[in-house]
N, C-alpha and C positions, 0 to 999 in steps of 0.2 A: 504494500500500500504506500502511495506517495505521501510524503509529509509536506510541511511548509517549506518552501524554497527561500532561503534567506540570502540576501546579497552578501558579498564577501566582507563588507564593512560592518555588518551587523553581528554582534556576538550572540551565539545561540543561548538558549535557556534550559536549565535542568530543574526538574521538580521531583521531590520524593515526599512521602507522607508518613505520619505516624498514625497509630490506630485511634481515630476519633470518629465521631459520627456527624461531622459537618464538612462543608466544602469551601471553607474560606480561609481563615487566617492561621490555623495552627499546623502549618506545614513545616517540615524540616528540609534542608537542602543538602545535597551530596554531590560529589564530583563524579557524575556518571559520564561515561564516554559519549561524545556527540554522534556516534554512529548508530545505525539502526539496531533496535533490540532484536535479539534472536529468540526471545521467549514470548513475545506478545506483539500482535500486529497493529497496535494502536498508535502508530506514529513514531517520530523521532524523539530522542532525548536532547534537551538543550540546557545550557548553563550560563548564567550571568557571572562575570568575573567577580564583581564587588557589590556588596549590599549597600542600600542607602544609609547614609549617616544619620539622617533625621527625617521626620515628616514635616510638611510645610506648616506654617502657622495657621491657627484656627480662623483668623480673619481674612484669609485669602479667598479669592473667587473660587466657588466650588467647581466651575467648569474649567478652571485653569490649574487644577491641582497637579495634573501630569506635567505641567510646564514649570516644574521647580527648577529655578536657575542655580540655586546654591548647593545642589547635590555634589558631594565630594567623594573622592575615593578613600575608602577605609580598609586597612588590612586587618582581617579578623582571623583569629585562631580557628582551626578546623572544628574543634569541639564546640567553641562558642557559636560558630556559624550554624551548627545543627539545631540551635534554638531559634533561628531566624524565622522570618515570615515570608511566605512565597509572594504575598501581595506586594511587599516592599520591593521584591526583586522584579516583579512585573512592572511596577511603577518606574523602575530605573531605566526602562526602555526609553523614557523621555530624555534621559541624559544622552543616550546614544543618538536619539533623533536630533537633539540640540547640536551635538557634535557634527552630525551629518549636515545640518543646516549651515553651520559655520564653514564647513568645507565647501558647500555649494556657493557661498559668497566669494570664496577665493578661487574656485575652479568651476565656474558655471558650465563652461563648454564641455569639460571632461565628464562631469557628472551627468549632464544631459545626455551625452552619448551613452554613458553607462546605463541610465534608466531606459533608454530606447532599446539597447541591447537586451536588457533584462525583460522588457515587454515582449520582445520577439522570441525569447527562449521558453515561454510558457507553452506546454504541450497542448495540442488541440483537443486531445481526448480528456484532458483535465478540466476544460472549460465547462461552466454550467450553462446549459442551453435552456434558460427559463425566460419567459417574456419579461422585459424590463418594466413594462407598464402594468405590473401586478397591482390590481386595484385594492387588494387586501392589505397592502403596505402603506397606502396613502392615508394620512391622518390630518384632519382639519385642526387649525390652531385655535381651538376653543379654550377659553379661560374658565376655570372653576374655582369657586370659593367653597367654604364649608357647607353653606346652604344649598347651592346648586348641585354640588357633588352628592350630598345626602339624598337628593331627590331620585338619584339613580340606584340607590341601595335598597335591597329587599332582604328582610330577615329570613333566614331559612327556617323551616318548620322543625319542631322537636324531633319528629321521626327521622328527618334527613340528618339533623345534628347527631342523633344516636348512631346512624350508619357511619358518619364521618368519624365519630369517636371510636367506633369499633375498628375501622381501617387504620386510624392513627395508633391504636393499641397494637395491632398486628405489625405495623411499621416499626414500632419501638422494639418489638421482639426480634425483628430481623437483625439487629445489631448484637444480639446475645443468643444466637441460634443454639449453641451447645447447652445453654442454661435454660432452655424452654422447658417448663414443667407441664407435661402432657395433661396432668389432672386439672391444673388451673385453666388451661386452654379449653378443655372440654366443659368444665364447670361454668366458666364465665360466659362463653359464647357458643357452647355446644359444637365445638370444632374438633376434628380428629386430625392429628399431625400425620402427614404422609411421608415426606422425605425432604431433603435439603441439598444444596449444592455441595456442602461439606461431606455429606454421605456419598455423593456421587464421586467427589475427588478421592475420598478414601478408598472407594471401590476400584477406581482406576489404578491407584498406586499399588493396591494389593494384587491386582491381576497382571499388570505389566509395568515393568520398570525399565526405563531407557538409560543407558550409560551416558556419561559425558561425551564419549566418542560418537555415539549415535546422534546426540543433539548437535554436535558440531558439523556433522555430515548432512544435516537436513537443511534445505533451503526454505526458509519460512515464507519467502515471497511467492513461492509456488502455491502454497496452501496455508493462508494466514491463520486458519482456524485449527490446524492440525495439532499444534502444541499448546494452544492457549485456551484455558478454561474461562469461565465467566469472570469479567473484571470486578463484578459485585456479587456478593453472596445472596442467595435467595432460598426460600423454603415454600412448601406447599401444604395446605390443610384443607379439609373437606367439611362441609356442612351437609350431613346426610339427610336432614329433614327437607331442605330446599333443593338439594341436588347441585349445590354450587361448590366449585373448586376455586380456592383462592391461591393466586401466585403473588407472593410478597417479595419485593426486591429492595435491598438496602442501598444506602447512598455510598459515597466515595470513602473508601478506607484503605485501598491498596494503591501501589504505584501504577498498576495497569489501569485502574479506574481514573486516576488523575491524568494519565496520558490520553485517555478518551476525552476528558474534559477540555484539555488544552489544545487538542487538534480540532479547532472550531471552524475550519474552512468549510464552505458550502459544497454540497454535492447533490446529485439528483436522487430522489427517494423512490425506490421500487419502480423505476421507469415511468413515474407519474410527473405531472406538470407542477412539481413542488420540490423545493430544495430543503436540505436538512443538514444539521451539524454532523460533519463527516465522522469525527471520532466516536460520538455516541451512537451513530448509525452502525458503524463497524462493530461496536460492542454489542448492540442489540441483535446483530446477526448471530453472534455466538450464543447469547442467552436464548434466542429463538430456537436454535438447534438443540440446546440442552433441554428445553421445556416441552418441545413438540411431542415426544413420546408420552409424556404424562397428560398432555391435552387429548391425544388420541385414546389413551386408556380410559380417561374419564368419560369421553363421549360414548365409547363402546359400552361401558358399564351402566351409565345412566340413561342412555338413549335420548328420547325427546325431552326428558326432564332435565338434562344436563345444561348447566350454565357455567360460565367462566368469568372470573373477575380478576384483573391485574391491578395492583396498587403498589406504591412505593414512595419513599422519601428522597428528596434531593435528586441525585443522578438516577436513583432507582425509579423515581416517578417518570422521568423522561424515557428510560428504558421500557417501562411498563406501557407507555403510550405507543412507542414504536413497535414493540412486539405485538401488541393488540391489533394494530393496523396491518401488520405483516400477516398475521393469522387470517385476517379477513381478505386482504388483497390476494394472497396466494391460495385462497379457496380451501383452507384447512378447517375453518369453523364458520357455520352459518351465522348470519347477523342476529338471529333470534337467540343464539346461545352466548353471545358476547355482551356482557353487562358493561355499563360505562366505567371508564378508567377513573380512579380517584387518586390524586397526587397531592403531596405535601411539600411545599418549598422547592418544587422542581423547576429548573430553568426551562423556558420554552426553547425549542430546538428546530422550529420549522419556519419557513417563509412561504406564505400562502396556505397555511394549515386549515383555516376556515373554508377556503375554496375546495380543498381536498375532501374535507368532511362532506361538503355539499355534493361534490361529484360522486362520492361513494354512496350517497343516499343515507348518510348518518346524521343524526341531529347534533346540534352544537353541544348539548349536554352529554355527548358521548365521552367527552373529556371534561372532568370537573377538577380544575386545578385550584387548590387552596393555598393562598399566600399569606404569611404573617405580615402584619402592617408595615414592619420595617426590615423584613428579611432581605438581605443583600443578594442572595443567590438567584431568586427569580428575576431580579433586576439586571443581573450580570450581562446577559446577551440582549436584553430588551430595553435598555435605557438608551438615551440619545448620546452618542459618542461625539466628542469634539471633531470638527471638520478635519483637523490635521491628523487625527488618529485614523479616520476613515481613509484619508489619502495614504497614510503609512501602510495600512492593510492592503490597499490596492497595489502598492509598490512591492509589498512583501510577497503577495501571492496573486496570480492572475485571476483565480476564481472569484476574487472579491470585486473585480471590475464590473461584472455583469450581475452583481448581487442586488436584486430589487429593493430589499429592506435597507441596505446600506446606501443605495443611491437615492431612495425616496425620503428617508427620514433618519439616516445616520444611526441605524441600529442593526444588529446582526440577525435576530430572529424575533418574529412578532408573536404576541399572545394568540392563542386559539382556544376554541371551545368555551365552556362556561368559566367565567372569571369570578372566583370567590375570595373575599378578603376576611381575614380573621384578626380581630383585635383582642389582646389579652387584657386582664385586669390592670389598671394603672399601677398597682403595687408591684406587678411583675415587670412591666415595661411601659414607658411613657406613651400616652395616647398619640395617635396620628393627627396631624393638623386638619386633614380633610374628613375625618371620621367622627361620628358622635362619641361623646365621652362614655366611658365604661366598656366592659367587654361585649363583644358581639360577633356574629358570623353572618356575613352579608353576601348576596349575589349582586354583582355589578351589572345592571341591565337597564337599558333605556325603556321608558314606558310609552314612547311615541307610537301612535297607530300606523305611521308610515314606516315600513320595514327599512327603507334606505336611510331615512333620517335616524331611526333607532340604531342602525349599524354604525353610522358615522359618529353619533354621540357616544356610543359605547367604546369605540376605538379611541376617541379623543380622551375620554375619561380614563381609560386604561393607560394611555401614554402619560397623562398628567400624574397619575398615581405612581407609576413605575419610576418617575423622575423626581418624586417627592417623598423622601429625600433622595437626591442623586447618589448612586453608589460611591462616587468620589468624595462626596461630602461625608458619608459614613466612614470612609477609610481615613479621613483626616483627623478623626477623633481618636486621640491616643487611648482613651478609656474603652474603646470598642474592642480591643484585642485581649487575648488571654482567655482562660477557662471561665472567668466571670464577666467577660466583656459582652457588649451588646451584640456583636456579630455572632458569637456562639449561642448566646441566649435566644436571640430571635430566629435562629435557624434550627435549633435542636428539635428533634422530633418529639421529645418529651414535653417541650413547651407547647407544641401544637396540641398534644393530647390533653395536657392540663387546661389549656385555654378553652378547648371545645367542651370539656366536661364542666367548666365554669359557666359557659354559656347555657348549657342544658340546665344546670342547677338554677341559674338566674331566671330562665324562662319558666321553669316549673313553679318557682316562688311567685312569679308575676301572675301565672295562670290561677294559682290558688287564691291570690289576693283579689283578682277580678271576680272569681266565683263567690267569694265571701261578700263582696260589695253587691253583687246581683241578688244574693239571698237576703241581705239586709233590706234592699229596695222592695223585694217581694214581700217580706214580713210587714213592712209599713203599709203596703197596699192592702194586705189582708186585714190589718187592724182597722183601717178606715171602713172597709166593707162590712165587717162583722159587728160593728156597734161601738158605742162610746165607752161602754164599761171596760172593754179590753184596752182601749186607748188610755183610759185613766190608770190602769195598772202599769202601763209603760211610763206614763208621765210621772207617776208617783215614785219612780226610782227603784222598782223591784229588780234587783240585779239578776235574780234567778231566771227571769224571763229572757233578758238579753243573752245570758249565758247559754240558755237552752237553744236560742236561734243560732248563735255562733257555732255551737256544737253540731249543727245541722240535724237536730232532732225535730224536724217539722211535724212528724206524726204526733208528738206530745203536744204541740201547739194546737193541733186539730182536736185532740181529746179535751184540752182545756176549754176551747171554744164550745164544744158540744156540752161539756159540763155546765158552763155558764148559761147556755141556752136552755138546758133542761131545768135549771134552778129557776130561771125567770118564767118559764112556762108554768111551773108548779105554783109559783107565787101569783101569777096572773089568774090561774084557775081558782085559787083560794080567794082572791079578791072578788072574782065574779060571783062565787057562791055566797060570800058575805053580802 
């Protein structure tokens, strides 16, 4: 698989990771050779020579963060460098770009010739052949304040929130697969554990072991999937009552998964008129091949009752979407058996994704992407990049030159499907400027009766939200890093789970409060209808009466009314006799 082609003046980048469950700032760096990996097909390894000495000041323009002028070279001990941050090293690309600009001022003619030669060296088979006038990438420059943005928000129902909480719980378990307690899984959600990628790997290792000599003799470029297993771990569980099989994929935790993340050049998806993040697409092909036998097995066992749902967090969510679409496009699963994909904190990885869903006859809610209010990962590929960065990418790789999203609105991949926003309690994370205060789970959807107007409004609102705050603004906050920083907190799958459960609890309390108010109004109405004597009892301050109503013992109230009626009838009869 071809990787990003860098000019000779650009220093390559290398990234490695430690075991964490997020995709942002807790990376370590290592001096990996810049040649192609022999163990995984997800692109090249690159390395920056020197880390950034410091972050820019907090009062700098948020869109000029990458244009840090005072970045200096710092010699760091190898062991100290292992505690560095990959984001800092990516930001250092601006220093290299600044150097290149200075060289351009001194040698304009030479560099112009170099860029022209670089443009001519792009292979034709690598170019993305997608219409540059992709209407799904165009966004109107609408302005939203808190009030106008709130008009596009719809609270999800409690039943939907419970489904999302269940999927978030399964996503949390994907990071601790060996520690999954089968009894708890069955007790909480009536799910039966089937298998996992770890068991599959263990089985492969026990049946066949390749020597180092065999590995060196294999050409990975001929069969990129031959030696590489899934870059992300996954597991499968069944709901025997509903006939649903759940495929749950974790986010980035391995070097292979990070290689998939960083190889973000566009490529064509499944011979469709849609382009996709190349690294994640290549990873999805591996996951697809591993999961396909379990898909067929479930369909054969359950027959027409069988349904399949894929879900995941972070990179696992993006893989879930691509595998789901591949199952349908390749004719492996009928549309009636594919349940909507639910993702948490997953980056969008397609340009023209909504158009693809429409062409396939799938509803927009076939993808339900839940984004934490300040999560940086869903914003990574879908925020507006500075123009100089877009130009740099086009020089870096020819595939970006015909990239509709990059040409139309300076972003890499556009949101698709149903866009859901999750805001946690303010005690957990500060509220978002565009969202109502307090925790909530909302669907971002225009209420306009005109489909075209609704589509434009929704796209514009999505764009505003993904750039508020802008990822570069988040990265300039020194407090955002580390295990207790905002980046980890707002992206952690457990934060998603806790926040959704909080929303459910809050809505249940609100529903009970509304029900009690309705019962009080009903009680007052009955008092007026049934006579003044009962009303006198309420006005006299008999607390037992109000307590009885609050306790929802309406049948006792009826008995009291019948008793008073009987007493007055007897008294009336006695008065008539007298």
